[in-house]
N, C-alpha and C positions, 0 to 999 in steps of 0.2 A: 504494500500500500504506500502511497505517496501523497504529499501535500505540496502544492505550489504556492509559495509566499514571496511576493515581491520579485517574481521572475526566477526564484531559486527553487529547485525541487528538493524536498526534504523527505528522507526515507522514514516510514513508520512501519511497525509490525502489522501483521494481518488484522489484529484487533485494534489498531490505531495508536499504539504506544510509540513514543519517540525513541528511535534507535540510538542516536548520538545526542546525548543530553546537552552538549555544547551548542547545538543548533537551535535551541529554544529561544524564542523571542515573543513579544506581546502579539505580534501579527500572527504568528503560528498559533498561539493560544486562542485567538479569535477564530481561526480556521477550524481548529479542533473542536471548539465550542459549537460551531455550526454542525459539524459531523456528529456530535453528541446530542444534538437536538436541544441545545440550551438557548441558542439565539444570541443576541447581543449581550456582551458582558457588562454588568453594572459595577459600580464601586463596591457593592457587597460581594460580588463574585471575586473582584480583584483582591479584596481583603483576605478572603480564604486562600486564593491562589498564592498571594505573596507570603502569607503566614506558613503555608505548606512548604513553599520553596525555602523560606528562612529556616524552618525546622530541619529540612533535609540538609541544608548547608551546614548547620550547627551539629547535626547528629549522624550524618552519613547514611541515614535511612529515612523512609517515609514514616510519618506519625501514625500510630494506631488510633482508631476513631475515639476511644475514650480519652487518651492523652491529648488529642487534638481538641476535643470539646473543652477540656480544662484550659488549654491555651486560649481558645476563643473567649471563654468566660473571663479570664484574666485581662485580656486585651480589649474586648468589646462589650462585656457585660453578659448577664444571664440570658437576656432575650435572644442573643445571637450565638448561643453556645451549644444548644442541643442538636441531636441528630435530625430532628424534624426540620429545623431551620436549614441545616446543610442540605438535606434532601429537597427542600423547597427551591433551592438554587441549582443544585446538581442532582438531577433525577435519579442517578444510580449511586449517589453518595460520594463520600470523600475518597474512598479507596479506588473505586472503578472510574469515577468521573472527574472529580476535582484534581486528583493527582495526574490524571492523563492530560488535562488542559494545562496544568502547571508544568508539564514537560518532565515529570519525575519518572523514575523507573517503575516498572510494573512490580507490585509487591508479590512475594511468593504466595502461591495458591490463588491468585487473582487471574481471571480470564481476560 
C-alpha cells in the first residue's frame, strides 16, 4: 500500500501502517486520517496525535490505552481522558487508529 503526499510516494503496510517512521509528517497524517474514515483532523485529534508521538519518543514504545488515558487526564482534564472520548475521534481507538495516523509502529498483536 502507498500514500502520495506532496508528490512523494510513501510506503505503508497492507493494513496502512507507516513502514519508515522517519517519513511521517502532518500531511501524511491527514492522508491516513482520510483512509481511516476520520475526515479532517481537528485540534482535538492533533492533541492525541502529538501526545502519542511524544510518549513514543520518550519511551520507545506506543502507550497502552490505560496509560494513555492517564496522560490525557493529566494534560487535558477528565473530560478528555476516557476511552469513549478517544473513540469519538478515532473510531477504532488509540491502538489501531490514532497510532496509525500518528505514524507510530504497529503494536504487537494489532492488525
